PDB file of N, CA, C and O in Angstrom, chain B, residues numbered from 101:
ATOM      1  N   MET B 101     110.182  95.282 114.527  1.00  0.00           N
ATOM      2  CA  MET B 101     108.633  94.977 114.325  1.00  0.00           C
ATOM      3  C   MET B 101     107.970  95.938 113.520  1.00  0.00           C
ATOM      4  O   MET B 101     108.158  97.151 113.607  1.00  0.00           O
ATOM      5  N   GLU B 102     107.201  95.387 112.745  1.00  0.00           N
ATOM      6  CA  GLU B 102     106.792  96.364 111.686  1.00  0.00           C
ATOM      7  C   GLU B 102     105.325  97.171 112.450  1.00  0.00           C
ATOM      8  O   GLU B 102     104.689  96.621 113.348  1.00  0.00           O
ATOM      9  N   LEU B 103     104.983  98.514 111.903  1.00  0.00           N
ATOM     10  CA  LEU B 103     103.969  99.362 112.696  1.00  0.00           C
ATOM     11  C   LEU B 103     102.619  98.674 112.914  1.00  0.00           C
ATOM     12  O   LEU B 103     101.903  99.070 113.834  1.00  0.00           O
ATOM     13  N   ALA B 104     102.205  97.606 112.077  1.00  0.00           N
ATOM     14  CA  ALA B 104     100.982  97.127 112.604  1.00  0.00           C
ATOM     15  C   ALA B 104     100.777  96.207 113.816  1.00  0.00           C
ATOM     16  O   ALA B 104      99.808  95.957 114.533  1.00  0.00           O
ATOM     17  N   SER B 105     102.094  95.787 113.770  1.00  0.00           N
ATOM     18  CA  SER B 105     102.167  94.575 114.729  1.00  0.00           C
ATOM     19  C   SER B 105     102.678  95.361 116.285  1.00  0.00           C
ATOM     20  O   SER B 105     102.333  94.873 117.361  1.00  0.00           O
ATOM     21  N   LYS B 106     103.423  96.461 116.210  1.00  0.00           N
ATOM     22  CA  LYS B 106     103.388  97.502 117.196  1.00  0.00           C
ATOM     23  C   LYS B 106     102.114  98.021 117.673  1.00  0.00           C
ATOM     24  O   LYS B 106     102.025  98.424 118.832  1.00  0.00           O
ATOM     25  N   LEU B 107     101.048  98.047 116.819  1.00  0.00           N
ATOM     26  CA  LEU B 107      99.862  98.430 117.138  1.00  0.00           C
ATOM     27  C   LEU B 107      99.093  97.673 117.438  1.00  0.00           C
ATOM     28  O   LEU B 107      98.165  98.259 117.995  1.00  0.00           O
ATOM     29  N   ARG B 108      98.898  96.368 117.370  1.00  0.00           N
ATOM     30  CA  ARG B 108      98.191  95.344 117.738  1.00  0.00           C
ATOM     31  C   ARG B 108      98.600  95.006 119.023  1.00  0.00           C
ATOM     32  O   ARG B 108      97.688  94.518 119.691  1.00  0.00           O
ATOM     33  N   GLU B 109      99.898  95.125 119.708  1.00  0.00           N
ATOM     34  CA  GLU B 109     100.212  94.753 120.664  1.00  0.00           C
ATOM     35  C   GLU B 109      99.710  95.873 121.838  1.00  0.00           C
ATOM     36  O   GLU B 109      99.094  95.651 122.880  1.00  0.00           O
ATOM     37  N   LEU B 110     100.099  96.894 121.398  1.00  0.00           N
ATOM     38  CA  LEU B 110      99.290  98.278 121.966  1.00  0.00           C
ATOM     39  C   LEU B 110      97.990  98.255 122.245  1.00  0.00           C
ATOM     40  O   LEU B 110      97.524  98.500 123.358  1.00  0.00           O
ATOM     41  N   LEU B 111      97.074  97.834 120.826  1.00  0.00           N
ATOM     42  CA  LEU B 111      95.401  98.154 121.182  1.00  0.00           C
ATOM     43  C   LEU B 111      94.747  97.085 120.919  1.00  0.00           C
ATOM     44  O   LEU B 111      93.520  97.190 120.916  1.00  0.00           O
ATOM     45  N   GLY B 112      95.418  95.614 120.594  1.00  0.00           N
ATOM     46  CA  GLY B 112      94.666  94.620 120.691  1.00  0.00           C
ATOM     47  C   GLY B 112      94.474  94.445 118.990  1.00  0.00           C
ATOM     48  O   GLY B 112      94.277  95.342 118.170  1.00  0.00           O
ATOM     49  N   ASN B 113      94.597  93.022 118.767  1.00  0.00           N
ATOM     50  CA  ASN B 113      94.298  92.726 117.433  1.00  0.00           C
ATOM     51  C   ASN B 113      93.224  93.004 116.443  1.00  0.00           C
ATOM     52  O   ASN B 113      93.394  93.100 115.228  1.00  0.00           O
ATOM     53  N   GLU B 114      91.933  93.141 117.182  1.00  0.00           N
ATOM     54  CA  GLU B 114      90.511  93.599 116.516  1.00  0.00           C
ATOM     55  C   GLU B 114      90.422  94.784 115.990  1.00  0.00           C
ATOM     56  O   GLU B 114      89.643  95.003 115.061  1.00  0.00           O
ATOM     57  N   ILE B 115      91.070  95.552 116.418  1.00  0.00           N
ATOM     58  CA  ILE B 115      91.106  97.135 115.654  1.00  0.00           C
ATOM     59  C   ILE B 115      91.989  97.749 115.060  1.00  0.00           C
ATOM     60  O   ILE B 115      91.995  98.967 114.879  1.00  0.00           O
ATOM     61  N   VAL B 116      93.100  96.706 114.577  1.00  0.00           N
ATOM     62  CA  VAL B 116      94.184  96.972 114.002  1.00  0.00           C
ATOM     63  C   VAL B 116      94.029  96.455 112.844  1.00  0.00           C
ATOM     64  O   VAL B 116      93.600  95.301 112.840  1.00  0.00           O
ATOM     65  N   ALA B 117      94.291  97.053 111.627  1.00  0.00           N
ATOM     66  CA  ALA B 117      94.008  96.458 110.332  1.00  0.00           C
ATOM     67  C   ALA B 117      95.263  96.816 109.158  1.00  0.00           C
ATOM     68  O   ALA B 117      95.778  97.933 109.110  1.00  0.00           O
ATOM     69  N   ASP B 118      95.596  95.860 108.377  1.00  0.00           N
ATOM     70  CA  ASP B 118      96.401  96.234 107.604  1.00  0.00           C
ATOM     71  C   ASP B 118      96.401  95.310 106.352  1.00  0.00           C
ATOM     72  O   ASP B 118      97.273  95.366 105.485  1.00  0.00           O
ATOM     73  N   ASP B 119      95.390  94.491 106.337  1.00  0.00           N
ATOM     74  CA  ASP B 119      95.117  94.105 105.125  1.00  0.00           C
ATOM     75  C   ASP B 119      94.947  94.902 103.723  1.00  0.00           C
ATOM     76  O   ASP B 119      94.526  96.050 103.869  1.00  0.00           O
ATOM     77  N   PRO B 120      95.209  94.483 102.355  1.00  0.00           N
ATOM     78  CA  PRO B 120      94.971  95.128 101.388  1.00  0.00           C
ATOM     79  C   PRO B 120      93.641  95.780 101.054  1.00  0.00           C
ATOM     80  O   PRO B 120      93.554  96.743 100.292  1.00  0.00           O
ATOM     81  N   GLU B 121      92.781  95.303 101.561  1.00  0.00           N
ATOM     82  CA  GLU B 121      91.513  95.629 100.844  1.00  0.00           C
ATOM     83  C   GLU B 121      91.151  96.998 102.088  1.00  0.00           C
ATOM     84  O   GLU B 121      91.031  98.141 101.648  1.00  0.00           O
ATOM     85  N   THR B 122      91.020  96.763 103.442  1.00  0.00           N
ATOM     86  CA  THR B 122      91.022  97.792 104.509  1.00  0.00           C
ATOM     87  C   THR B 122      91.813  99.129 103.922  1.00  0.00           C
ATOM     88  O   THR B 122      91.411 100.254 103.626  1.00  0.00           O
ATOM     89  N   VAL B 123      93.049  98.530 103.891  1.00  0.00           N
ATOM     90  CA  VAL B 123      94.111  99.642 103.554  1.00  0.00           C
ATOM     91  C   VAL B 123      93.592 100.573 102.196  1.00  0.00           C
ATOM     92  O   VAL B 123      93.445 101.788 102.326  1.00  0.00           O
ATOM     93  N   ALA B 124      93.356  99.954 101.020  1.00  0.00           N
ATOM     94  CA  ALA B 124      92.904 100.202 100.183  1.00  0.00           C
ATOM     95  C   ALA B 124      91.879 101.354 100.058  1.00  0.00           C
ATOM     96  O   ALA B 124      91.953 102.396  99.406  1.00  0.00           O
ATOM     97  N   ALA B 125      90.663 100.765 101.059  1.00  0.00           N
ATOM     98  CA  ALA B 125      89.442 101.772 101.147  1.00  0.00           C
ATOM     99  C   ALA B 125      89.718 102.961 102.033  1.00  0.00           C
ATOM    100  O   ALA B 125      88.928 103.897 102.152  1.00  0.00           O
ATOM    101  N   HIS B 126      90.895 102.875 102.654  1.00  0.00           N
ATOM    102  CA  HIS B 126      91.027 104.202 103.680  1.00  0.00           C
ATOM    103  C   HIS B 126      92.155 104.836 102.909  1.00  0.00           C
ATOM    104  O   HIS B 126      93.028 105.338 103.616  1.00  0.00           O
ATOM    105  N   SER B 127      92.311 104.912 101.673  1.00  0.00           N
ATOM    106  CA  SER B 127      94.129 105.523 101.187  1.00  0.00           C
ATOM    107  C   SER B 127      93.322 106.749 100.695  1.00  0.00           C
ATOM    108  O   SER B 127      94.144 107.554 100.256  1.00  0.00           O
ATOM    109  N   GLY B 128      92.317 107.139 100.603  1.00  0.00           N
ATOM    110  CA  GLY B 128      91.356 108.458 100.048  1.00  0.00           C
ATOM    111  C   GLY B 128      90.257 108.927 100.076  1.00  0.00           C
ATOM    112  O   GLY B 128      89.826 108.791 101.221  1.00  0.00           O
ATOM    113  N   ASP B 129      89.571 109.397  99.465  1.00  0.00           N
ATOM    114  CA  ASP B 129      88.197 110.139  99.804  1.00  0.00           C
ATOM    115  C   ASP B 129      87.621 110.399  97.987  1.00  0.00           C
ATOM    116  O   ASP B 129      87.972 109.734  97.013  1.00  0.00           O
ATOM    117  N   LYS B 130      86.993 111.168  98.007  1.00  0.00           N
ATOM    118  CA  LYS B 130      86.444 111.160  96.918  1.00  0.00           C
ATOM    119  C   LYS B 130      87.149 112.142  95.585  1.00  0.00           C
ATOM    120  O   LYS B 130      86.805 112.180  94.404  1.00  0.00           O
ATOM    121  N   TRP B 131      88.262 112.893  96.305  1.00  0.00           N
ATOM    122  CA  TRP B 131      89.040 113.392  95.354  1.00  0.00           C
ATOM    123  C   TRP B 131      90.114 112.767  95.084  1.00  0.00           C
ATOM    124  O   TRP B 131      90.530 111.920  95.874  1.00  0.00           O
ATOM    125  N   PHE B 132      90.726 113.030  94.011  1.00  0.00           N
ATOM    126  CA  PHE B 132      91.837 112.383  93.201  1.00  0.00           C
ATOM    127  C   PHE B 132      92.753 111.821  94.168  1.00  0.00           C
ATOM    128  O   PHE B 132      92.982 110.638  93.915  1.00  0.00           O
ATOM    129  N   ALA B 133      93.266 112.194  95.035  1.00  0.00           N
ATOM    130  CA  ALA B 133      94.547 112.034  95.763  1.00  0.00           C
ATOM    131  C   ALA B 133      94.377 110.850  96.527  1.00  0.00           C
ATOM    132  O   ALA B 133      93.319 110.476  97.033  1.00  0.00           O
ATOM    133  N   ALA B 134      95.669 110.184  96.591  1.00  0.00           N
ATOM    134  CA  ALA B 134      95.543 108.759  97.452  1.00  0.00           C
ATOM    135  C   ALA B 134      96.723 108.323  97.740  1.00  0.00           C
ATOM    136  O   ALA B 134      97.605 108.116  96.907  1.00  0.00           O
ATOM    137  N   HIS B 135      96.837 108.118  99.198  1.00  0.00           N
ATOM    138  CA  HIS B 135      98.023 107.369  99.733  1.00  0.00           C
ATOM    139  C   HIS B 135      97.760 106.339 100.613  1.00  0.00           C
ATOM    140  O   HIS B 135      97.037 106.571 101.582  1.00  0.00           O
ATOM    141  N   GLU B 136      98.286 105.098 100.415  1.00  0.00           N
ATOM    142  CA  GLU B 136      97.873 103.974 101.408  1.00  0.00           C
ATOM    143  C   GLU B 136      98.518 104.318 102.566  1.00  0.00           C
ATOM    144  O   GLU B 136      99.522 105.030 102.586  1.00  0.00           O
ATOM    145  N   PRO B 137      98.006 103.861 103.505  1.00  0.00           N
ATOM    146  CA  PRO B 137      98.484 104.148 104.909  1.00  0.00           C
ATOM    147  C   PRO B 137      98.992 102.787 105.418  1.00  0.00           C
ATOM    148  O   PRO B 137      98.776 101.676 104.932  1.00  0.00           O
ATOM    149  N   ASP B 138      99.719 103.119 106.511  1.00  0.00           N
ATOM    150  CA  ASP B 138     100.550 101.766 106.808  1.00  0.00           C
ATOM    151  C   ASP B 138      99.549 100.511 107.375  1.00  0.00           C
ATOM    152  O   ASP B 138      99.467  99.293 107.215  1.00  0.00           O
ATOM    153  N   ALA B 139      98.967 101.380 107.999  1.00  0.00           N
ATOM    154  CA  ALA B 139      97.681 100.533 109.031  1.00  0.00           C
ATOM    155  C   ALA B 139      96.716 101.428 109.250  1.00  0.00           C
ATOM    156  O   ALA B 139      96.912 102.643 109.250  1.00  0.00           O
ATOM    157  N   VAL B 140      95.337 100.735 109.502  1.00  0.00           N
ATOM    158  CA  VAL B 140      94.275 101.315 109.667  1.00  0.00           C
ATOM    159  C   VAL B 140      93.730 101.085 111.186  1.00  0.00           C
ATOM    160  O   VAL B 140      93.397  99.921 111.409  1.00  0.00           O
ATOM    161  N   VAL B 141      93.583 102.018 112.287  1.00  0.00           N
ATOM    162  CA  VAL B 141      93.032 101.481 113.342  1.00  0.00           C
ATOM    163  C   VAL B 141      91.466 102.009 113.999  1.00  0.00           C
ATOM    164  O   VAL B 141      91.260 103.182 114.312  1.00  0.00           O
ATOM    165  N   PHE B 142      90.592 101.075 114.113  1.00  0.00           N
ATOM    166  CA  PHE B 142      89.524 101.558 114.270  1.00  0.00           C
ATOM    167  C   PHE B 142      89.272 101.926 115.963  1.00  0.00           C
ATOM    168  O   PHE B 142      88.725 101.028 116.603  1.00  0.00           O
ATOM    169  N   ALA B 143      89.561 102.910 116.547  1.00  0.00           N
ATOM    170  CA  ALA B 143      89.392 103.087 117.662  1.00  0.00           C
ATOM    171  C   ALA B 143      88.097 103.029 118.419  1.00  0.00           C
ATOM    172  O   ALA B 143      87.222 103.855 118.158  1.00  0.00           O
ATOM    173  N   ARG B 144      87.916 102.125 119.324  1.00  0.00           N
ATOM    174  CA  ARG B 144      86.412 102.173 120.065  1.00  0.00           C
ATOM    175  C   ARG B 144      86.400 102.991 121.359  1.00  0.00           C
ATOM    176  O   ARG B 144      85.375 102.912 122.037  1.00  0.00           O
ATOM    177  N   SER B 145      87.296 103.687 121.748  1.00  0.00           N
ATOM    178  CA  SER B 145      87.126 104.617 122.889  1.00  0.00           C
ATOM    179  C   SER B 145      88.099 105.898 122.879  1.00  0.00           C
ATOM    180  O   SER B 145      88.922 106.221 122.022  1.00  0.00           O
ATOM    181  N   THR B 146      87.788 106.476 123.985  1.00  0.00           N
ATOM    182  CA  THR B 146      88.874 107.835 123.966  1.00  0.00           C
ATOM    183  C   THR B 146      90.314 107.233 124.753  1.00  0.00           C
ATOM    184  O   THR B 146      91.429 107.756 124.758  1.00  0.00           O
ATOM    185  N   GLY B 147      89.950 106.181 125.291  1.00  0.00           N
ATOM    186  CA  GLY B 147      91.312 105.582 125.782  1.00  0.00           C
ATOM    187  C   GLY B 147      92.014 104.866 124.481  1.00  0.00           C
ATOM    188  O   GLY B 147      93.123 105.388 124.365  1.00  0.00           O
ATOM    189  N   ASP B 148      91.887 104.226 123.816  1.00  0.00           N
ATOM    190  CA  ASP B 148      92.129 103.890 122.346  1.00  0.00           C
ATOM    191  C   ASP B 148      92.830 104.942 121.830  1.00  0.00           C
ATOM    192  O   ASP B 148      94.048 104.896 121.655  1.00  0.00           O
ATOM    193  N   VAL B 149      92.230 105.771 121.606  1.00  0.00           N
ATOM    194  CA  VAL B 149      92.627 107.369 120.647  1.00  0.00           C
ATOM    195  C   VAL B 149      93.824 107.766 121.580  1.00  0.00           C
ATOM    196  O   VAL B 149      94.906 107.918 121.013  1.00  0.00           O
ATOM    197  N   SER B 150      93.777 107.932 122.771  1.00  0.00           N
ATOM    198  CA  SER B 150      95.080 108.380 123.777  1.00  0.00           C
ATOM    199  C   SER B 150      96.193 107.395 123.542  1.00  0.00           C
ATOM    200  O   SER B 150      97.298 107.925 123.424  1.00  0.00           O
ATOM    201  N   LYS B 151      96.165 106.386 123.469  1.00  0.00           N
ATOM    202  CA  LYS B 151      97.065 105.406 123.685  1.00  0.00           C
ATOM    203  C   LYS B 151      97.935 105.552 122.195  1.00  0.00           C
ATOM    204  O   LYS B 151      99.159 105.653 122.110  1.00  0.00           O
ATOM    205  N   LEU B 152      97.014 105.534 121.120  1.00  0.00           N
ATOM    206  CA  LEU B 152      97.549 105.593 119.899  1.00  0.00           C
ATOM    207  C   LEU B 152      98.432 106.830 119.428  1.00  0.00           C
ATOM    208  O   LEU B 152      99.452 106.851 118.739  1.00  0.00           O
ATOM    209  N   LEU B 153      97.592 108.013 120.120  1.00  0.00           N
ATOM    210  CA  LEU B 153      98.322 109.311 119.651  1.00  0.00           C
ATOM    211  C   LEU B 153      99.690 109.748 120.731  1.00  0.00           C
ATOM    212  O   LEU B 153     100.566 110.591 120.540  1.00  0.00           O
ATOM    213  N   GLU B 154      99.474 108.797 121.939  1.00  0.00           N
ATOM    214  CA  GLU B 154     100.631 108.795 122.795  1.00  0.00           C
ATOM    215  C   GLU B 154     101.855 107.921 122.273  1.00  0.00           C
ATOM    216  O   GLU B 154     103.000 108.148 122.664  1.00  0.00           O
ATOM    217  N   PHE B 155     101.581 107.008 121.456  1.00  0.00           N
ATOM    218  CA  PHE B 155     102.519 106.041 120.843  1.00  0.00           C
ATOM    219  C   PHE B 155     102.840 106.838 119.530  1.00  0.00           C
ATOM    220  O   PHE B 155     104.045 107.090 119.557  1.00  0.00           O
ATOM    221  N   ALA B 156     102.380 107.235 118.625  1.00  0.00           N
ATOM    222  CA  ALA B 156     102.725 107.915 117.195  1.00  0.00           C
ATOM    223  C   ALA B 156     103.703 109.368 117.664  1.00  0.00           C
ATOM    224  O   ALA B 156     104.702 109.756 117.058  1.00  0.00           O
ATOM    225  N   SER B 157     103.056 110.051 118.978  1.00  0.00           N
ATOM    226  CA  SER B 157     103.904 111.077 119.191  1.00  0.00           C
ATOM    227  C   SER B 157     105.058 110.464 119.835  1.00  0.00           C
ATOM    228  O   SER B 157     105.941 111.318 119.754  1.00  0.00           O
ATOM    229  N   ARG B 158     105.439 109.623 120.324  1.00  0.00           N
ATOM    230  CA  ARG B 158     106.620 109.120 121.197  1.00  0.00           C
ATOM    231  C   ARG B 158     107.433 108.445 119.901  1.00  0.00           C
ATOM    232  O   ARG B 158     108.659 108.504 119.995  1.00  0.00           O
ATOM    233  N   GLU B 159     106.919 107.847 118.770  1.00  0.00           N
ATOM    234  CA  GLU B 159     107.694 107.212 117.536  1.00  0.00           C
ATOM    235  C   GLU B 159     107.884 108.260 116.410  1.00  0.00           C
ATOM    236  O   GLU B 159     108.486 108.019 115.364  1.00  0.00           O
ATOM    237  N   LYS B 160     107.264 109.545 116.753  1.00  0.00           N
ATOM    238  CA  LYS B 160     107.077 110.474 115.580  1.00  0.00           C
ATOM    239  C   LYS B 160     106.344 109.856 114.296  1.00  0.00           C
ATOM    240  O   LYS B 160     106.909 110.087 113.226  1.00  0.00           O
ATOM    241  N   ILE B 161     105.307 109.196 114.258  1.00  0.00           N
ATOM    242  CA  ILE B 161     104.613 108.613 113.454  1.00  0.00           C
ATOM    243  C   ILE B 161     103.397 109.385 113.042  1.00  0.00           C
ATOM    244  O   ILE B 161     102.519 109.421 113.904  1.00  0.00           O
ATOM    245  N   PRO B 162     103.101 110.123 111.722  1.00  0.00           N
ATOM    246  CA  PRO B 162     102.161 110.660 111.646  1.00  0.00           C
ATOM    247  C   PRO B 162     100.977 110.122 111.464  1.00  0.00           C
ATOM    248  O   PRO B 162     101.009 109.152 110.707  1.00  0.00           O
ATOM    249  N   VAL B 163      99.418 110.537 112.094  1.00  0.00           N
ATOM    250  CA  VAL B 163      98.512 110.120 111.963  1.00  0.00           C
ATOM    251  C   VAL B 163      97.327 111.104 111.564  1.00  0.00           C
ATOM    252  O   VAL B 163      97.177 112.261 111.958  1.00  0.00           O
ATOM    253  N   THR B 164      96.461 110.328 110.631  1.00  0.00           N
ATOM    254  CA  THR B 164      95.565 111.303 110.020  1.00  0.00           C
ATOM    255  C   THR B 164      94.190 110.630 110.325  1.00  0.00           C
ATOM    256  O   THR B 164      93.946 109.449 110.077  1.00  0.00           O
ATOM    257  N   ALA B 165      93.398 111.435 110.840  1.00  0.00           N
ATOM    258  CA  ALA B 165      92.160 111.218 111.558  1.00  0.00           C
ATOM    259  C   ALA B 165      91.207 110.989 109.786  1.00  0.00           C
ATOM    260  O   ALA B 165      91.510 111.413 108.671  1.00  0.00           O
ATOM    261  N   ARG B 166      90.134 110.226 110.211  1.00  0.00           N
ATOM    262  CA  ARG B 166      89.191 110.313 108.867  1.00  0.00           C
ATOM    263  C   ARG B 166      87.681 110.000 109.562  1.00  0.00           C
ATOM    264  O   ARG B 166      87.324 109.219 110.444  1.00  0.00           O
ATOM    265  N   GLY B 167      87.190 110.689 108.986  1.00  0.00           N
ATOM    266  CA  GLY B 167      85.585 110.779 109.241  1.00  0.00           C
ATOM    267  C   GLY B 167      85.281 109.609 108.277  1.00  0.00           C
ATOM    268  O   GLY B 167      85.976 108.596 108.206  1.00  0.00           O
ATOM    269  N   GLY B 168      83.910 109.907 107.369  1.00  0.00           N
ATOM    270  CA  GLY B 168      83.408 109.061 106.620  1.00  0.00           C
ATOM    271  C   GLY B 168      84.169 109.012 105.129  1.00  0.00           C
ATOM    272  O   GLY B 168      83.902 107.982 104.510  1.00  0.00           O
ATOM    273  N   GLY B 169      84.876 109.741 104.587  1.00  0.00           N
ATOM    274  CA  GLY B 169      85.510 109.615 103.812  1.00  0.00           C
ATOM    275  C   GLY B 169      84.920 110.202 102.300  1.00  0.00           C
ATOM    276  O   GLY B 169      85.100 109.698 101.191  1.00  0.00           O
ATOM    277  N   PHE B 170      84.254 111.281 102.606  1.00  0.00           N
ATOM    278  CA  PHE B 170      83.135 111.608 101.316  1.00  0.00           C
ATOM    279  C   PHE B 170      83.708 112.836 101.059  1.00  0.00           C
ATOM    280  O   PHE B 170      83.083 113.525 100.253  1.00  0.00           O
ATOM    281  N   GLY B 171      84.897 113.386 101.596  1.00  0.00           N
ATOM    282  CA  GLY B 171      85.300 114.779 101.288  1.00  0.00           C
ATOM    283  C   GLY B 171      85.760 115.116  99.737  1.00  0.00           C
ATOM    284  O   GLY B 171      85.799 114.113  99.025  1.00  0.00           O
ATOM    285  N   TYR B 172      86.052 116.142  99.209  1.00  0.00           N
ATOM    286  CA  TYR B 172      86.100 116.278  98.192  1.00  0.00           C
ATOM    287  C   TYR B 172      87.690 117.210  98.164  1.00  0.00           C
ATOM    288  O   TYR B 172      88.168 117.815  97.205  1.00  0.00           O
ATOM    289  N   VAL B 173      88.179 117.082  99.363  1.00  0.00           N
ATOM    290  CA  VAL B 173      89.976 117.874  99.172  1.00  0.00           C
ATOM    291  C   VAL B 173      90.758 117.539 100.140  1.00  0.00           C
ATOM    292  O   VAL B 173      91.437 118.193 100.931  1.00  0.00           O
ATOM    293  N   GLY B 174      90.545 116.215  99.947  1.00  0.00           N
ATOM    294  CA  GLY B 174      91.895 115.278 100.507  1.00  0.00           C
ATOM    295  C   GLY B 174      92.360 115.452 101.790  1.00  0.00           C
ATOM    296  O   GLY B 174      93.532 115.382 102.160  1.00  0.00           O
ATOM    297  N   GLY B 175      91.062 115.758 102.661  1.00  0.00           N
ATOM    298  CA  GLY B 175      92.100 116.016 104.117  1.00  0.00           C
ATOM    299  C   GLY B 175      91.967 114.723 104.634  1.00  0.00           C
ATOM    300  O   GLY B 175      92.925 114.565 105.390  1.00  0.00           O
ATOM    301  N   CYS B 176      91.298 113.755 104.616  1.00  0.00           N
ATOM    302  CA  CYS B 176      91.501 112.349 105.046  1.00  0.00           C
ATOM    303  C   CYS B 176      92.463 111.441 104.017  1.00  0.00           C
ATOM    304  O   CYS B 176      92.134 110.304 103.677  1.00  0.00           O
ATOM    305  N   VAL B 177      93.344 111.906 103.696  1.00  0.00           N
ATOM    306  CA  VAL B 177      94.084 111.231 102.699  1.00  0.00           C
ATOM    307  C   VAL B 177      95.840 110.866 103.413  1.00  0.00           C
ATOM    308  O   VAL B 177      96.751 111.685 103.290  1.00  0.00           O
ATOM    309  N   PRO B 178      95.964 109.917 103.917  1.00  0.00           N
ATOM    310  CA  PRO B 178      97.550 109.822 104.735  1.00  0.00           C
ATOM    311  C   PRO B 178      98.390 110.296 103.510  1.00  0.00           C
ATOM    312  O   PRO B 178      98.315 110.040 102.308  1.00  0.00           O
ATOM    313  N   ALA B 179      99.412 111.263 104.428  1.00  0.00           N
ATOM    314  CA  ALA B 179     100.513 111.714 103.973  1.00  0.00           C
ATOM    315  C   ALA B 179     101.758 111.625 104.702  1.00  0.00           C
ATOM    316  O   ALA B 179     101.840 111.680 105.929  1.00  0.00           O
ATOM    317  N   ARG B 180     102.673 111.494 103.940  1.00  0.00           N
ATOM    318  CA  ARG B 180     104.201 111.504 104.498  1.00  0.00           C
ATOM    319  C   ARG B 180     104.624 112.484 104.784  1.00  0.00           C
ATOM    320  O   ARG B 180     104.381 113.361 103.955  1.00  0.00           O
ATOM    321  N   ILE B 181     105.311 112.858 105.810  1.00  0.00           N
ATOM    322  CA  ILE B 181     105.608 114.283 106.286  1.00  0.00           C
ATOM    323  C   ILE B 181     106.902 114.496 106.515  1.00  0.00           C
ATOM    324  O   ILE B 181     107.641 113.976 107.351  1.00  0.00           O
ATOM    325  N   ARG B 182     107.114 115.301 105.708  1.00  0.00           N
ATOM    326  CA  ARG B 182     108.820 115.818 106.211  1.00  0.00           C
ATOM    327  C   ARG B 182     109.096 116.688 107.132  1.00  0.00           C
ATOM    328  O   ARG B 182     108.190 117.518 107.215  1.00  0.00           O
ATOM    329  N   PRO B 183     109.937 116.864 107.852  1.00  0.00           N
ATOM    330  CA  PRO B 183     110.281 117.736 109.117  1.00  0.00           C
ATOM    331  C   PRO B 183     110.417 118.852 108.593  1.00  0.00           C
ATOM    332  O   PRO B 183     111.298 119.086 107.765  1.00  0.00           O
ATOM    333  N   HIS B 184     109.355 119.915 109.099  1.00  0.00           N
ATOM    334  CA  HIS B 184     109.695 121.062 108.671  1.00  0.00           C
ATOM    335  C   HIS B 184     110.590 122.043 110.106  1.00  0.00           C
ATOM    336  O   HIS B 184     110.094 122.680 111.036  1.00  0.00           O
ATOM    337  N   ASN B 185     111.926 121.811 109.770  1.00  0.00           N
ATOM    338  CA  ASN B 185     112.394 122.873 111.173  1.00  0.00           C
ATOM    339  C   ASN B 185     113.469 123.705 110.490  1.00  0.00           C
ATOM    340  O   ASN B 185     114.554 123.920 111.031  1.00  0.00           O
ATOM    341  N   ARG B 186     113.112 124.208 109.181  1.00  0.00           N
ATOM    342  CA  ARG B 186     113.591 125.525 108.849  1.00  0.00           C
ATOM    343  C   ARG B 186     112.502 126.288 107.737  1.00  0.00           C
ATOM    344  O   ARG B 186     111.775 125.897 106.824  1.00  0.00           O
ATOM    345  N   ILE B 187     112.755 127.291 108.220  1.00  0.00           N
ATOM    346  CA  ILE B 187     111.613 128.387 107.153  1.00  0.00           C
ATOM    347  C   ILE B 187     112.264 128.781 105.653  1.00  0.00           C
ATOM    348  O   ILE B 187     113.101 129.653 105.418  1.00  0.00           O
ATOM    349  N   HIS B 188     111.720 128.014 104.873  1.00  0.00           N
ATOM    350  CA  HIS B 188     112.723 128.499 103.464  1.00  0.00           C
ATOM    351  C   HIS B 188     112.586 129.449 102.568  1.00  0.00           C
ATOM    352  O   HIS B 188     113.331 129.749 101.634  1.00  0.00           O
ATOM    353  N   ARG B 189     111.289 130.043 103.010  1.00  0.00           N
ATOM    354  CA  ARG B 189     110.723 131.320 102.375  1.00  0.00           C
ATOM    355  C   ARG B 189     109.407 131.797 103.224  1.00  0.00           C
ATOM    356  O   ARG B 189     108.633 130.967 103.700  1.00  0.00           O
ATOM    357  N   LEU B 190     109.226 133.174 103.367  1.00  0.00           N
ATOM    358  CA  LEU B 190     108.549 133.862 104.089  1.00  0.00           C
ATOM    359  C   LEU B 190     107.772 134.836 103.242  1.00  0.00           C
ATOM    360  O   LEU B 190     108.461 135.814 102.952  1.00  0.00           O
ATOM    361  N   ALA B 191     106.690 134.865 102.814  1.00  0.00           N
ATOM    362  CA  ALA B 191     105.923 135.630 101.724  1.00  0.00           C
ATOM    363  C   ALA B 191     104.949 136.644 102.966  1.00  0.00           C
ATOM    364  O   ALA B 191     104.221 136.210 103.860  1.00  0.00           O
ATOM    365  N   LEU B 192     105.246 138.015 102.636  1.00  0.00           N
ATOM    366  CA  LEU B 192     104.588 138.995 103.449  1.00  0.00           C
ATOM    367  C   LEU B 192     103.605 139.549 102.497  1.00  0.00           C
ATOM    368  O   LEU B 192     102.837 140.443 102.853  1.00  0.00           O
TER     369      LEU B 192
END
């Protein structure tokens, strides 16, 4: 089952979006970097956020919080995270 379908099952159809327009609108901020998310959740309550984060933690799915999307540093740009289970270099 795809991610958006799992999220709809968990949170309801009305707050989960994966249509091209919504995904594109939430793929970046005013900075040049962009990466399309697999799905966008419009949480209505702390309960929605809690369910989402529990699911994401269990399934090891990264979550990117987003405010207005007006930043200039790429903080709201969804990113693919690779595991960092080894230290490759330590600069002191």
